[in-house]
C-alpha positions as CSV (number, residue, x, y, z in Angstrom):
1,M,213.0,194.0,94.8
2,E,215.8,191.8,92.8
3,K,215.0,189.6,90.2
4,I,217.1,186.5,90.3
5,L,217.1,184.0,87.6
6,F,218.5,180.7,88.3
7,V,219.3,178.4,85.8
8,H,220.1,174.6,86.4
9,A,221.1,171.5,84.6
10,C,221.1,169.2,87.6
11,V,219.9,166.0,86.5
12,R,220.4,163.7,89.5
13,P,217.5,163.6,92.0
14,E,220.0,164.3,94.9
15,S,222.1,166.4,93.1
16,R,225.2,167.8,95.1
17,T,225.2,170.7,92.6
18,M,221.7,171.5,93.5
19,R,222.6,171.3,96.9
20,L,225.4,174.2,96.8
21,A,223.2,176.2,94.4
22,R,220.2,176.2,97.1
23,R,222.8,177.7,99.5
24,V,223.8,180.5,97.2
25,L,220.1,181.0,96.6
26,A,219.1,181.3,100.5
27,H,222.1,183.8,100.9
28,L,220.8,186.2,98.0
29,R,217.1,185.9,99.5
30,K,218.8,186.9,103.1
31,Q,220.2,190.0,101.3
32,D,217.0,190.8,99.6
33,E,213.8,189.5,101.3
34,E,211.6,190.8,98.7
35,A,213.7,189.1,95.8
36,V,211.9,187.0,93.2
37,V,213.4,184.0,92.0
38,E,212.7,182.7,88.5
39,E,213.7,179.1,88.1
40,V,214.8,177.7,84.1
41,N,215.3,173.7,84.8
42,L,217.1,172.7,81.5
43,V,216.3,169.2,82.1
44,E,212.5,169.9,81.8
45,E,212.6,172.9,79.5
46,N,213.3,171.1,75.9
47,I,214.8,173.9,74.8
48,P,215.1,173.7,70.9
49,V,218.7,173.3,69.5
50,I,219.2,176.2,66.9
51,D,220.0,173.9,63.8
52,R,218.6,176.1,61.0
53,W,219.3,179.3,59.6
54,E,215.6,180.0,59.7
55,M,215.5,180.0,63.8
56,L,218.1,182.8,63.7
57,E,216.2,184.5,61.0
58,H,212.7,184.5,63.0
59,R,214.7,185.7,66.2
60,A,216.0,188.5,64.2
61,S,212.5,189.4,62.6
62,C,210.7,189.2,65.7
63,L,213.2,191.8,67.4
64,K,212.8,194.0,64.4
65,D,209.0,193.9,64.5
66,G,208.9,195.0,68.1
67,Q,207.8,191.4,69.3
68,A,210.2,191.2,72.2
69,D,207.5,189.0,74.1
70,A,207.6,186.3,71.2
71,P,208.2,182.8,72.2
72,A,211.6,182.7,70.2
73,L,213.3,185.3,72.7
74,K,211.7,184.1,75.9
75,Y,214.8,182.6,77.3
76,A,217.0,185.9,76.2
77,R,214.6,188.1,77.6
78,Q,214.5,186.5,81.0
79,F,218.3,186.8,81.1
80,A,218.3,190.4,80.0
81,E,216.0,191.4,82.5
82,A,217.0,189.5,85.6
83,D,219.6,191.4,88.3
84,T,221.5,188.4,89.4
85,V,221.8,185.5,87.8
86,V,222.8,181.7,89.2
87,V,224.0,179.2,86.8
88,A,224.1,175.5,88.3
89,A,225.7,172.9,86.3
90,P,227.6,169.5,87.1
91,Y,231.1,169.3,85.6
92,W,230.8,166.9,82.7
93,D,233.6,166.2,80.1
94,L,235.4,169.7,81.1
95,A,232.6,171.6,80.8
96,F,228.8,171.0,81.3
97,P,226.1,169.2,80.1
98,A,225.1,169.8,76.6
99,M,221.8,171.5,77.3
100,V,223.5,174.4,78.9
101,K,225.2,175.3,75.7
102,V,221.7,174.8,73.8
103,Y,220.7,177.4,76.5
104,T,223.5,179.8,75.9
105,E,222.6,179.8,72.3
106,Q,219.1,180.8,73.0
107,I,220.1,183.7,75.1
108,T,222.9,185.1,73.2
109,V,220.8,187.2,71.2
110,T,222.0,190.5,69.1
111,G,219.8,193.4,69.9
112,L,218.5,191.9,73.3
113,T,221.5,190.6,75.3
114,F,224.0,192.5,73.5
115,R,224.8,194.5,70.4
116,Y,227.8,195.7,68.3
117,S,229.6,198.9,68.6
118,E,230.0,200.9,65.3
119,Q,233.4,199.3,65.7
120,G,231.8,195.7,65.6
121,V,232.8,195.2,69.4
122,P,230.2,193.3,71.2
123,V,228.5,195.8,74.1
124,G,226.3,194.1,77.1
125,L,222.9,195.0,77.2
126,C,221.8,192.6,80.0
127,R,220.6,194.6,83.5
128,A,222.4,191.7,85.7
129,R,225.3,193.3,87.9
130,R,226.8,189.4,88.7
131,L,226.6,185.7,87.6
132,I,227.3,183.1,90.2
133,Y,228.2,179.6,88.6
134,V,228.0,176.8,90.4
135,M,229.7,173.1,89.8
136,T,230.7,170.1,91.4
137,A,232.7,167.1,90.2
138,G,233.3,163.8,90.9
139,G,237.3,164.1,90.2
140,P,239.5,167.1,90.1
141,I,238.6,170.3,88.3
142,R,241.6,171.0,85.9
143,A,240.3,172.7,82.8
144,N,237.4,174.4,83.6
145,F,235.8,175.3,80.1
146,G,232.4,175.2,81.6
147,F,233.1,178.2,83.9
148,D,235.4,179.7,81.6
149,Y,232.9,180.1,78.7
150,W,230.5,181.7,80.9
151,A,232.7,184.4,82.2
152,A,233.9,185.0,78.5
153,L,230.4,185.4,77.5
154,C,229.3,187.6,80.5
155,R,232.3,189.8,80.2
156,N,232.6,190.2,76.4
157,F,228.9,189.6,75.2
158,F,226.4,190.4,78.0
159,G,228.2,193.2,80.2
160,I,228.2,191.3,83.1
161,E,231.6,192.1,85.2
162,E,231.3,190.1,88.4
163,V,231.3,186.4,87.7
164,Q,231.4,184.2,90.7
165,L,232.2,180.4,91.1
166,F,231.6,178.0,93.9
167,K,232.5,174.4,93.5
168,A,233.2,171.1,94.9
169,E,235.4,168.7,93.4
170,N,236.6,164.9,93.9
171,L,233.2,164.1,95.4
172,D,233.5,160.5,93.6
173,V,237.0,159.9,94.4
174,V,237.1,156.4,96.2
175,G,238.1,157.2,100.2
176,N,237.0,160.9,100.1
177,D,235.1,161.9,102.9
178,V,232.2,163.3,100.3
179,E,230.4,165.1,103.5
180,A,233.5,167.0,104.4
181,I,234.1,168.3,101.1
182,M,230.4,169.4,100.4
183,A,230.6,171.0,104.1
184,A,233.8,173.1,102.9
185,A,232.2,174.1,99.8
186,L,229.1,175.2,101.6
187,D,231.2,176.9,103.8
188,E,233.0,178.8,101.0
189,V,229.6,180.3,100.0
190,D,228.5,181.3,103.6
191,R,232.0,183.1,103.8
192,A,231.6,184.8,100.4
193,F,228.4,186.2,101.2
194,L,229.7,187.4,104.7
195,R,232.0,189.6,103.4
């Protein structure tokens, strides 16, 4: 039974990013009908910003004392235990909403999602074999610091080598056929899962 972690920052009630992500999740469920999807809605979670050194010390202390189930480690533990991770976030300001960065700071925990080798190089401790990043944008996606950031974290810290991107762009450009763009993006998801 596969454990799928679905993390999203979709603020619109009729989110196009969510629509694309739901298609990805449907395919993942087809691959393993017993798969369990754990959802983290960043809009509703109200994840605390790490803004004091004491917060980091507390996390380290919890790990040192064998309290991996401590609330301060909740998100990192979820992330480390997932078999597949799906992150869905709209393309804002060349990246993603701020709540996504806050989340990444909560999951990047030495001793839980990664460790340092004797040479000081990060070594991933996450179980996941892949991360799928889903995004939509009103305009063209030129620089993509959101996906690139996640890909770098996965490969350089978490040990997740397979990182995949599904996207739809130019959705708010006047005159564009939004449904045709979305249909093409959904079709790309379908084709990717048929390979």
